[in-house]
C-alpha positions in Angstrom: 16.3 9.5 11.4 14.0 8.4 14.1 12.7 5.0 12.8 11.1 3.9 16.1 9.3 0.6 15.8 9.9 0.5 12.0 13.5 -0.6 12.7 12.4 -3.7 14.5 10.1 -5.1 11.7 11.2 -8.0 9.6 11.5 -7.2 5.9 9.5 -7.2 3.8 7.0 -5.5 6.1 3.5 -6.9 5.5 0.9 -4.8 7.3 -2.7 -4.0 7.5 -3.6 -0.9 5.4 -5.6 1.9 7.1 -9.2 1.9 5.7 -11.9 4.4 6.6 -15.0 2.7 8.0 -13.2 -0.6 8.3 -10.0 -0.6 10.5 -11.7 0.3 13.7 -10.7 -1.1 17.1 -12.6 -4.4 16.7 -11.3 -5.0 13.2 -7.8 -4.4 14.3 -8.2 -6.7 17.3 -9.5 -9.6 15.2 -6.9 -9.1 12.5 -4.1 -9.0 15.1 -5.4 -12.0 17.0 -5.9 -14.3 14.0 -3.5 -12.9 11.4 -0.7 -11.0 13.2 0.2 -8.4 10.5 3.5 -6.6 11.1 1.8 -3.3 11.7 -1.7 -1.9 12.4 -3.2 1.4 11.4 -6.3 3.1 12.7 -8.9 4.7 10.6 -8.0 8.3 9.8 -9.2 11.1 12.2 -9.6 14.8 11.5 -7.0 17.0 13.1 -9.4 20.0 12.7 -12.1 18.0 14.5 -9.7 17.3 17.3 -8.7 20.9 17.5 -12.3 22.1 17.8 -13.2 19.5 20.6 -15.0 16.8 18.7 -14.6 14.2 21.4 -16.6 11.5 19.6 -14.1 11.1 16.8 -11.4 10.0 19.2 -13.3 6.7 19.3 -11.1 5.9 16.2 -8.1 5.9 18.5 -9.3 3.2 20.9 -7.0 0.2 20.7 -6.3 -3.1 22.4 -3.1 -4.0 24.3 -0.8 -5.7 21.9 2.9 -6.2 21.0 2.0 -5.4 17.3 2.9 -1.7 16.5 -0.2 0.4 16.2 -0.1 3.7 14.2 -2.7 6.4 14.5 -3.6 8.0 11.1 -4.7 11.6 10.9 -5.8 13.9 8.1 -6.5 17.6 7.6 -5.0 20.7 6.0 -4.2 23.0 8.9 -0.6 22.7 10.2 -1.5 24.1 13.7 -4.2 21.5 14.1 -1.8 18.8 13.1 0.7 20.1 15.8 -1.9 19.9 18.6 -3.4 16.6 17.4 0.0 15.0 17.4 0.1 15.5 21.2 -3.1 13.5 21.4 -1.5 10.6 19.5 1.6 10.8 21.6 -0.3 10.9 24.9 -2.5 8.0 24.0 0.5 5.7 23.6 0.6 4.9 19.9 3.8 3.6 18.2 3.7 6.0 15.3 1.7 8.7 13.6 0.7 8.5 9.9 -0.5 11.5 7.8 -3.2 10.7 5.2 -2.4 12.3 1.9 -4.3 9.7 -0.2 -8.0 9.7 0.7 -10.0 10.2 -2.5 -13.3 11.0 -0.8 -14.7 14.3 -2.3 -15.8 15.5 1.1 -12.2 15.3 2.3 -10.4 16.5 -0.8 -12.6 19.5 -1.4 -11.3 20.8 2.0 -7.7 20.5 0.8 -7.1 17.3 2.8 -6.3 13.7 1.9 -5.2 13.3 -1.7 -5.8 17.0 -2.4 -2.5 17.7 -0.7 -0.8 16.3 -3.8 -1.8 19.6 -5.4 -0.2 21.7 -2.6 3.2 20.1 -2.1 4.6 23.0 0.0 1.7 22.7 2.4 2.2 18.9 2.5 5.9 19.5 3.5 4.9 22.0 6.1 2.4 19.5 7.7 5.0 16.7 7.8 7.6 19.0 9.4 5.0 20.3 11.9 4.1 16.9 13.1 7.7 15.9 13.4 8.3 19.0 15.5 5.3 18.2 17.7 6.4 14.7 18.5 9.9 16.0 19.3 8.5 18.7 21.6 6.4 16.0 23.3 9.3 13.7 23.7 11.4 16.5 25.2 8.9 17.2 27.9 6.2 19.6 26.5 2.8 18.6 28.0 -0.6 18.4 26.2 -1.9 21.1 28.5 0.5 23.5 26.9 -1.2 23.1 23.5 -4.4 24.9 22.4 -6.5 21.8 22.6 -9.9 22.1 24.3 -10.2 20.8 27.8 -12.7 18.2 26.7 -10.1 16.6 24.5 -7.4 16.8 27.1 -9.6 15.3 29.8 -10.6 12.4 27.5 -7.0 11.7 26.6 -5.9 11.8 30.3 -8.7 9.4 31.3 -7.8 7.1 28.5 -4.5 6.0 29.9 -5.4 2.4 30.5 -1.8 1.0 30.1 1.6 2.1 31.3 2.7 4.6 28.7 6.1 6.2 28.6 7.0 9.2 26.4 8.2 8.0 23.0 9.6 9.9 20.0 7.0 8.7 17.5 8.1 8.1 13.9 6.1 10.1 11.3 5.0 8.4 8.1 2.8 9.3 5.1 0.1 7.4 3.2 -0.5 8.7 -0.3 -1.3 8.0 -4.0 0.5 8.3 -7.4 -1.4 11.5 -8.3 -4.5 13.6 -8.1 -6.1 13.7 -11.5 -2.9 12.8 -13.4 0.0 10.5 -12.5 2.8 12.7 -10.9 4.5 10.0 -8.9 8.1 11.1 -9.3 7.7 14.8 -8.7 5.3 14.2 -5.8 7.5 11.7 -4.0 10.5 14.0 -4.4 8.4 16.7 -2.7 7.4 14.5 0.2 11.0 13.4 0.7 12.2 16.9 1.3 10.3 16.7 4.7 12.0 13.4 5.5 9.2 11.2 6.8 10.3 7.8 8.2 8.1 5.9 5.7 5.9 6.5 2.7 3.1 4.1 1.8 1.9 4.7 -1.8 -1.3 3.4 -3.4 -1.0 2.8 -7.1 -4.0 4.9 -8.2 -4.7 8.6 -8.6 -7.5 10.3 -6.6 -9.5 10.5 -9.9 -9.4 6.7 -10.2 -10.7 6.2 -6.6 -10.6 2.4 -6.4 -11.5 1.6 -10.1 -9.2 0.0 -12.6 -5.9 -1.7 -11.5 -3.3 -0.4 -9.2 -0.2 0.7 -11.2 2.7 -1.1 -9.6 5.1 0.2 -12.2 4.5 3.7 -10.8 5.0 2.3 -7.2 8.3 0.9 -8.5 9.3 4.4 -9.8 8.6 5.8 -6.4 10.8 3.1 -4.8 13.8 3.9 -7.0 13.6 7.5 -5.8 13.0 6.7 -2.1 15.8 4.0 -2.0 18.3 6.8 -2.5 17.3 8.2 0.9 16.8 7.0 4.5 13.0 6.8 4.1 11.2 3.5 3.9 8.8 2.8 1.0 5.8 0.5 1.1 3.4 -0.3 -1.8 -0.4 -0.8 -1.7 -3.1 -1.8 -4.1 -5.0 -4.9 -5.2 -2.7 -7.4 -3.3 -4.7 -10.5 -2.4 -2.2 -12.7 -0.5 0.9 -12.4 1.6 2.9 -14.4 -1.0 1.8 -11.8 -3.7 2.8 -9.0 -1.3 6.3 -10.6 -0.9 6.6 -11.0 -4.6 5.7 -7.3 -5.2 8.2 -6.3 -2.6 10.9 -8.3 -4.3 10.0 -7.2 -7.8 9.8 -3.4 -7.0 12.5 -3.3 -4.3 10.1 -2.2 -1.6 10.5 -2.3 2.2 7.0 -3.7 2.5 3.4 -3.9 1.3 0.1 -3.0 3.0 -2.9 -5.2 2.3 -6.3 -3.6 2.3 -9.5 -5.0 0.8 -8.3 -8.6 0.7 -8.6 -8.6 4.5 -12.4 -8.2 4.4 -13.9 -11.2 6.3 -10.5 -12.8 6.2 -8.5 -12.0 9.3 -6.3 -15.1 8.6 -4.8 -13.5 5.5 -1.5 -12.6 7.3 -1.0 -16.0 8.9 0.9 -19.0 7.6 -2.2 -21.1 7.5 -4.0 -18.6 5.3 -1.1 -18.4 2.9 -0.9 -22.2 2.7 -4.7 -22.4 2.1 -4.5 -19.9 -0.8 -1.6 -21.8 -2.3 -3.3 -25.2 -2.1 -1.3 -26.5 0.8 -2.4 -29.1 3.4 -2.8 -26.7 6.2 -6.2 -26.1 7.8 -8.6 -23.9 5.8 -11.1 -21.9 7.9 -14.3 -23.9 8.3 -17.9 -22.5 8.3 -18.0 -22.9 12.1 -14.8 -20.9 12.5 -16.0 -18.1 10.2 -19.2 -17.8 12.1 -17.6 -18.0 15.5 -15.2 -15.2 14.6 -17.9 -13.1 13.1 -19.7 -13.3 16.5 -16.4 -12.6 18.3 -15.8 -9.6 16.1 -19.2 -8.1 17.1 -18.7 -8.9 20.8 -15.3 -7.2 20.6 -16.9 -4.1 19.0 -19.3 -3.9 21.9 -16.6 -4.3 24.4 -14.1 -1.9 22.9 -16.5 0.7 21.6 -19.8 0.4 23.6 -21.0 3.6 22.2 -20.1 2.7 18.6 -22.6 2.5 15.7 -23.5 -1.2 15.7 -25.0 -1.3 12.2 -21.5 -0.5 10.9 -20.8 -4.2 11.5 -23.3 -5.3 8.9 -20.7 -5.2 6.1 -18.3 -7.3 8.1 -21.0 -9.9 8.7 -21.6 -10.0 5.0 -17.9 -10.5 4.3 -17.6 -13.3 6.9 -20.6 -15.2 5.6 -19.7 -15.0 1.9 -19.6 -18.5 0.4 -21.5 -20.1 3.2 -24.5 -22.2 2.0 -27.7 -20.1 1.8 -25.6 -17.1 2.4 -27.9 -14.7 0.5 -30.8 -15.4 2.8 -28.4 -15.2 5.8 -27.0 -11.9 4.7 -30.5 -10.4 4.1 -31.2 -11.0 7.8 -27.7 -9.8 8.9 -28.2 -6.5 7.0 -30.9 -5.6 9.5 -29.1 -6.3 12.8 -28.8 -3.6 15.4 -27.3 -5.3 18.4 -25.2 -8.3 19.5 -28.2 -10.3 20.6 -29.7 -10.2 17.1 -26.3 -11.4 15.7 -26.1 -14.3 18.1 -29.7 -15.3 17.4 -29.1 -15.5 13.7 -25.6 -17.0 13.6 -25.3 -19.3 16.7 -27.9 -21.8 15.5 -26.0 -22.5 12.3 -22.8 -23.5 14.1 -22.6 -27.3 13.8 -21.6 -29.3 16.9 
């Protein structure tokens, strides 16, 4: 099995979970710089959108130069589109490609994508096998120009090559859930395993649950027992708040790793030793108000630098997360919820940094 970068990661693997609307280029940069997770994932991107030439959505695939493995996540329901989109991921120099089979959004699932693939296991298998075939074809010399991708996509990808990129045989992984409307963990995981992905990351909720209730780690444990009989890696996900908790989950449920999601909001230090010590009441440095504010500004500056055509108001939620717990934060957040550019952010936050 082609493990690629996964073989080089220290166990347990503690990574940043892919999150739509959150894990964009700037968020990943800040998380990487201040936390250093074992692996980074992009936001998910539509393979059908790529296939029809939606150049704008490739903004999700912008990333910074780093030694941290970065995996591009894609979603859809059309195997042919997955095949062509895989060439985009390969050509852009990512370290892996992840197939989203867990998104609970109704706009995604009603098109048969995301978590809806749990209801069509044969299609899910075909998609995994198709992506594996695409990355193999690319590695063996097939060029992106030989796909059916529109010229607009091909031109953008070719112009993107900002670093030295050699052809790699990318490992193919899957991110999923324990069920659609009912829990079907064991049968579903067995179906995925027939296509032999390198890794499976499983969130402990069904699509119907969305993000309500508690993640069911017993079901994640059931998945691990099945996966451990194969060469595929298994990672858990759901409601983990610290690295120490992630390590404990990995030990308890015999996992290769854990992905941390919402606990990273406004907390890029979560993956670092200092962050763990702070949570556990150690003597290491806890992020001060000045540091939180400075990094909030840096996050916005990075967004402008990496994605100059990005939707700046999308940063408002990040600013709210960074300023949570700061004195008079309600008043501060009310102002930050109206910012539209970096100048406005600086004018609000810079004055409250203490010398």
